[in-house]
C-alpha positions as CSV (number, residue, x, y, z in Angstrom):
1,M,-51.6,18.0,-70.9
2,K,-55.4,18.6,-71.0
3,V,-57.4,17.2,-68.7
4,K,-59.3,14.6,-71.0
5,E,-55.3,13.8,-71.6
6,V,-54.8,13.2,-67.8
7,A,-57.7,11.2,-67.4
8,D,-56.9,8.9,-70.1
9,L,-53.3,8.3,-68.9
10,V,-54.3,7.8,-65.3
11,G,-57.5,5.8,-65.8
12,I,-59.7,8.0,-63.9
13,S,-62.6,10.3,-65.1
14,V,-62.6,13.9,-66.1
15,R,-65.5,14.4,-63.6
16,T,-62.5,13.5,-60.7
17,L,-59.5,15.8,-62.0
18,H,-62.6,18.8,-61.8
19,H,-63.4,18.4,-58.0
20,Y,-59.9,17.7,-57.5
21,D,-59.4,21.1,-58.7
22,E,-62.8,22.3,-57.2
23,I,-61.5,21.7,-53.7
24,G,-58.1,23.0,-53.9
25,L,-56.2,19.8,-54.2
26,L,-54.8,19.6,-58.1
27,I,-55.2,22.9,-59.0
28,P,-53.8,22.8,-62.9
29,D,-51.0,25.5,-63.8
30,Q,-52.3,26.9,-66.4
31,L,-55.7,28.0,-67.7
32,T,-56.1,28.7,-71.8
33,E,-58.1,31.8,-73.1
34,A,-60.6,29.8,-73.5
35,G,-60.7,28.3,-70.0
36,Y,-59.1,25.0,-70.7
37,R,-57.2,23.5,-67.8
38,L,-53.5,22.2,-68.4
39,Y,-51.7,20.2,-66.4
40,S,-47.6,20.2,-65.4
41,E,-45.3,17.6,-65.2
42,R,-45.6,18.9,-61.4
43,N,-49.2,18.8,-61.5
44,L,-48.6,15.1,-62.6
45,E,-46.5,14.2,-59.9
46,L,-48.7,15.7,-57.3
47,L,-51.7,13.8,-59.1
48,Q,-49.3,10.6,-58.1
49,Q,-49.2,11.0,-54.6
50,I,-52.8,11.6,-54.2
51,L,-53.5,8.2,-55.5
52,F,-50.7,6.7,-53.5
53,F,-52.7,8.2,-50.3
54,R,-56.0,7.4,-51.9
55,E,-54.8,3.6,-52.5
56,L,-54.1,3.8,-48.9
57,D,-57.3,4.8,-48.1
58,F,-56.5,8.3,-46.7
59,P,-59.7,10.9,-47.0
60,L,-59.3,13.5,-49.4
61,K,-59.5,16.2,-46.7
62,K,-56.6,14.6,-45.1
63,I,-54.6,14.3,-48.4
64,K,-55.1,17.7,-48.6
65,E,-53.6,18.7,-45.4
66,I,-50.6,16.8,-46.1
67,V,-49.4,17.2,-49.9
68,L,-50.1,21.4,-49.0
69,S,-48.3,21.8,-46.0
70,P,-45.1,23.9,-46.2
71,S,-42.9,20.8,-44.8
72,F,-44.1,18.4,-47.2
73,D,-41.1,16.1,-48.7
74,R,-42.0,14.5,-52.2
75,L,-38.8,11.5,-51.7
76,E,-39.9,11.1,-47.9
77,A,-43.3,10.5,-48.8
78,L,-42.7,7.7,-51.5
79,T,-40.6,5.8,-49.1
80,M,-43.6,6.0,-47.0
81,H,-45.7,4.9,-49.5
82,E,-43.2,2.0,-50.2
83,K,-43.4,0.9,-46.6
84,M,-47.3,1.1,-46.3
85,L,-48.0,-0.7,-49.3
86,Q,-45.9,-3.4,-47.8
87,E,-47.6,-3.4,-45.2
88,K,-50.8,-3.8,-46.9
89,R,-49.6,-6.6,-49.1
90,N,-48.3,-8.3,-45.7
91,Q,-51.6,-8.5,-44.2
92,L,-54.0,-9.2,-47.5
93,D,-51.5,-12.1,-47.9
94,Q,-52.4,-13.2,-44.3
95,L,-56.0,-12.8,-45.3
96,L,-55.8,-15.0,-48.1
97,K,-54.5,-17.8,-46.1
98,T,-57.0,-16.8,-43.9
99,V,-59.6,-17.4,-46.5
100,A,-57.8,-20.5,-48.0
101,K,-57.8,-22.7,-44.7
102,T,-61.6,-21.2,-44.1
103,I,-62.6,-22.8,-47.4
104,E,-60.8,-26.0,-46.6
105,H,-62.6,-26.0,-43.3
106,A,-66.1,-25.6,-44.4
107,K,-65.2,-28.3,-47.0
108,G,-64.7,-30.7,-44.1
109,G,-60.9,-31.3,-44.6
110,I,-59.8,-29.3,-41.7
111,T,-60.5,-28.1,-38.2
112,M,-59.5,-24.1,-37.8
113,S,-59.7,-22.9,-34.1
114,N,-61.0,-19.5,-33.3
115,N,-57.8,-17.7,-33.8
116,E,-56.7,-19.1,-36.8
117,K,-60.4,-17.8,-38.9
118,F,-59.6,-14.5,-37.8
119,Q,-56.0,-13.9,-38.7
120,G,-55.2,-11.3,-41.1
121,F,-57.5,-9.1,-39.7
122,D,-56.9,-5.8,-37.9
123,F,-59.0,-3.0,-36.6
124,S,-56.9,-1.5,-33.6
125,N,-56.0,1.3,-35.4
126,N,-55.3,2.4,-39.2
127,P,-51.5,2.1,-39.8
128,Y,-51.4,3.8,-42.6
129,E,-53.7,7.1,-41.9
130,Q,-51.3,7.1,-38.2
131,E,-48.2,6.8,-39.5
132,A,-48.5,10.0,-42.1
133,R,-50.0,11.9,-38.7
134,E,-46.9,11.0,-36.7
135,R,-44.7,12.3,-39.7
136,W,-46.4,15.8,-39.6
137,G,-47.2,15.9,-35.6
138,D,-49.7,14.6,-34.0
139,K,-48.4,13.8,-30.5
140,A,-51.7,11.1,-30.1
141,V,-50.2,9.3,-32.3
142,D,-46.6,9.2,-31.6
143,D,-47.8,7.9,-28.2
144,S,-49.9,5.2,-29.7
145,N,-47.5,4.4,-32.1
146,A,-44.9,4.5,-29.6
147,T,-46.6,1.8,-27.6
148,L,-47.0,-0.2,-30.4
149,E,-43.6,-0.2,-31.3
150,E,-42.7,-1.2,-28.1
151,K,-45.1,-4.0,-28.1
152,K,-43.2,-5.3,-31.1
153,K,-39.9,-5.2,-29.2
154,T,-41.2,-7.5,-26.5
155,G,-43.1,-10.1,-29.0
156,S,-46.3,-8.6,-27.5
157,T,-48.0,-7.5,-31.0
158,Q,-49.5,-10.5,-31.6
159,Q,-50.9,-11.0,-28.0
160,F,-52.3,-7.4,-27.9
161,Q,-54.1,-7.7,-31.0
162,E,-56.0,-10.8,-30.1
163,S,-57.1,-9.0,-27.2
164,F,-58.7,-6.4,-29.4
165,N,-60.2,-9.2,-31.6
166,E,-61.5,-10.3,-28.7
167,L,-62.8,-7.5,-27.4
168,Y,-64.6,-7.1,-30.8
169,R,-66.3,-10.5,-30.4
170,K,-67.8,-9.9,-27.0
171,L,-68.8,-6.6,-27.7
172,A,-70.8,-8.0,-30.8
173,A,-72.2,-11.1,-28.6
174,L,-73.7,-8.0,-26.5
175,R,-74.8,-5.4,-29.7
176,H,-78.6,-6.7,-29.6
177,D,-79.0,-5.3,-25.9
178,D,-79.2,-1.9,-24.2
179,P,-76.0,0.0,-24.9
180,A,-77.1,1.7,-21.4
181,S,-77.3,-1.9,-19.9
182,D,-74.5,-3.4,-17.0
183,A,-73.1,-5.7,-19.3
184,A,-72.5,-3.6,-22.4
185,Q,-70.9,-0.5,-20.1
186,S,-68.6,-3.2,-18.4
187,A,-67.6,-4.5,-22.0
188,I,-67.1,-1.0,-23.4
189,G,-65.4,0.0,-20.2
190,E,-63.0,-2.7,-20.9
191,W,-62.6,-0.9,-24.8
192,Y,-61.5,2.6,-23.3
193,V,-58.8,0.6,-21.0
194,L,-57.3,-1.2,-23.8
195,L,-57.5,1.9,-26.0
196,S,-55.9,3.9,-23.3
197,E,-53.0,1.5,-24.0
198,M,-52.0,2.7,-26.7
199,G,-52.6,6.3,-26.2
200,T,-54.2,9.4,-23.9
201,Y,-58.1,9.3,-24.7
202,S,-60.0,11.7,-22.8
203,L,-63.6,11.0,-22.3
204,D,-64.8,13.1,-25.1
205,A,-62.0,11.9,-27.8
206,F,-63.0,8.3,-26.4
207,K,-66.9,9.3,-27.4
208,G,-65.9,10.9,-30.5
209,L,-63.8,8.0,-31.9
210,G,-67.4,6.1,-31.5
211,Q,-68.9,8.6,-33.4
212,M,-66.2,8.3,-36.4
213,Y,-66.8,4.1,-36.1
214,V,-70.2,5.0,-37.6
215,D,-69.5,7.9,-40.0
216,D,-66.1,6.5,-41.7
217,V,-67.0,3.9,-43.8
218,R,-64.1,2.1,-43.8
219,F,-64.6,1.6,-40.0
220,T,-68.3,0.7,-40.1
221,K,-67.2,-2.1,-42.6
222,N,-64.5,-3.2,-40.4
223,I,-65.9,-3.4,-37.3
224,D,-69.4,-4.9,-38.6
225,K,-67.6,-7.8,-40.0
226,F,-67.9,-9.2,-36.0
227,G,-71.4,-8.4,-36.5
228,E,-73.8,-6.5,-38.2
229,G,-74.5,-3.0,-36.0
230,L,-71.6,-3.2,-34.5
231,A,-70.4,0.0,-35.1
232,L,-73.6,1.7,-33.9
233,F,-73.9,-0.5,-30.9
234,M,-70.3,0.7,-30.3
235,R,-71.1,4.3,-30.8
236,D,-73.7,4.4,-28.7
237,A,-72.2,2.6,-25.4
238,M,-69.2,4.9,-25.8
239,A,-71.4,8.0,-25.9
240,V,-73.0,6.5,-22.7
241,Y,-69.9,5.7,-21.0
242,A,-68.3,9.1,-22.1
243,D,-71.4,10.9,-20.9
244,S,-71.6,9.1,-17.5
245,R,-68.4,10.1,-16.2
246,Q,-68.4,13.6,-17.3
247,A,-71.7,14.2,-15.4
């Protein structure tokens, strides 16, 4: 199939397919003498995988690492997609319930507790990317997922999630203060301890994670739901915390 035919079939732009080719993510199996790209059945299967990963918010760089890995197994990946999309649907279902209850609360029909207002939000980790990293051998994520799995077995997952949300709200209340203030550093220290319950974080990794909160729009968007500017505040506070303990 020619690039325009693939674009029309899938519903994406020709420019997107050209970009995938240019970065080495999806290279057409054939080129005509005139230089036109021709996509094979194998190319279409790979494109489907790419779009599944994109639907789950994976960055293109990570997708390329996964699908071009010698250990990549298409059937296994499809099974993983099914599981992760189900998890995403479950979270969206909970968010829809929260929205509906919030509308009724705003109309004065019901009263919501603070806990109910935040049901369905999950910012403790990116379960989609983490599961893939687990499959392809990231020890830090293995440790993190093992911890979360243990909490599921003991029934403490909801409590653990609420601890994250409560700390986000605490940090949001401080976000207009100096990130180096005693209050900010005390709260961000609690954040470091809480994250360390999921896995092993060096101070450098902790600082790098804070930078990711600002560099990755997905993190920024989710964190700033607790208060505009929170991601930036957390980055600065985490940097101060890490640097002050490595000096």
